[in-house]
C-alpha positions in Angstrom: 31.3 28.9 -78.3 30.4 32.2 -76.6 28.2 32.0 -73.6 26.9 35.3 -72.3 26.5 36.0 -68.6 22.7 36.1 -68.9 22.8 32.6 -70.4 24.6 31.1 -67.3 22.6 29.3 -64.7 22.8 30.6 -61.1 21.7 28.8 -58.0 22.0 29.2 -54.2 22.8 26.4 -51.8 22.1 26.7 -48.1 24.6 24.9 -45.8 26.5 23.4 -48.7 28.0 20.1 -47.8 27.3 20.8 -44.1 28.9 24.3 -44.2 27.5 27.5 -42.8 25.4 30.1 -44.6 24.8 30.1 -48.3 26.9 29.7 -51.4 26.0 31.3 -54.7 26.9 29.2 -57.6 27.2 30.5 -61.2 27.4 27.6 -63.6 29.6 29.0 -66.3 29.3 25.8 -68.3 27.1 22.9 -67.3 28.7 19.5 -67.6 26.5 18.5 -70.5 27.8 21.5 -72.4 31.4 20.3 -72.1 33.0 17.5 -74.1 35.8 16.8 -71.7 35.4 14.8 -68.5 34.3 17.8 -66.3 31.6 17.7 -63.7 31.7 21.3 -62.6 32.9 24.6 -64.1 31.5 27.4 -61.9 32.1 30.6 -59.9 31.3 30.2 -56.2 30.6 33.2 -54.0 30.7 33.0 -50.3 29.7 36.0 -48.1 31.2 36.7 -44.7 31.1 33.7 -42.3 29.9 31.3 -45.1 31.6 28.0 -45.8 31.5 24.8 -47.8 31.7 21.8 -45.4 34.2 19.0 -45.6 33.8 16.6 -48.5 36.0 14.2 -50.4 36.7 13.6 -54.1 36.8 10.0 -55.2 37.6 9.3 -58.8 37.9 13.0 -59.5 39.8 16.1 -58.5 38.7 19.7 -57.7 40.6 22.9 -58.4 39.7 26.0 -56.5 41.3 29.2 -57.9 40.7 32.2 -55.6 39.5 35.2 -57.7 38.7 37.7 -55.0 38.8 37.9 -51.2 40.5 35.7 -48.6 39.6 32.8 -46.4 40.7 29.6 -44.9 40.9 26.2 -46.6 41.6 22.8 -45.1 42.9 19.8 -47.0 42.6 16.7 -44.9 44.6 17.6 -41.8 46.3 20.8 -43.2 44.9 24.3 -42.9 45.8 27.2 -45.1 45.0 30.9 -45.4 44.1 31.7 -49.0 43.7 34.8 -51.0 43.3 36.1 -54.6 45.6 34.3 -57.0 46.0 31.2 -54.8 45.0 27.7 -56.2 44.0 24.5 -54.3 44.0 21.0 -55.8 42.4 18.0 -54.1 41.6 14.6 -55.4 42.3 10.9 -55.2 40.0 10.5 -52.2 41.3 13.5 -50.3 38.9 16.0 -48.8 38.7 19.7 -48.1 36.7 22.7 -46.9 36.8 26.4 -47.6 35.4 29.3 -45.6 35.2 33.1 -45.8 36.3 34.7 -42.6 36.7 38.2 -44.0 34.3 41.0 -44.4 34.5 40.9 -48.2 33.0 38.2 -50.5 35.2 35.2 -51.3 34.9 34.3 -55.0 36.3 31.1 -56.3 36.5 29.5 -59.7 35.7 25.8 -59.1 36.4 23.0 -61.6 35.8 19.3 -61.0 37.6 17.0 -63.4 36.8 13.3 -63.6 39.5 10.7 -63.8 39.6 8.6 -67.0 
């Protein structure tokens, strides 16, 4: 199945999960378009000083793959500097945040997989 860019749904969320600024979300595939147990398959874009606030993942796991830019991620009590090519996995009730502290946009491929 080919899905062209113009067919993808874009949205903007202000203060996502209690974070700062706005997050642009490009839904590459919506969950109802996928057969597998996936809740989200999207590209996230955070401008300078924008963030996604702390949230946890019960009965699911989220993968962040950093496509472009750099930022800071936390996973429970650990803090990491992240950049293009890095990947983050959190699930099983664990929580995390991500923020852009650079002058360039931070772009992240985000996938949320549901546990069986």
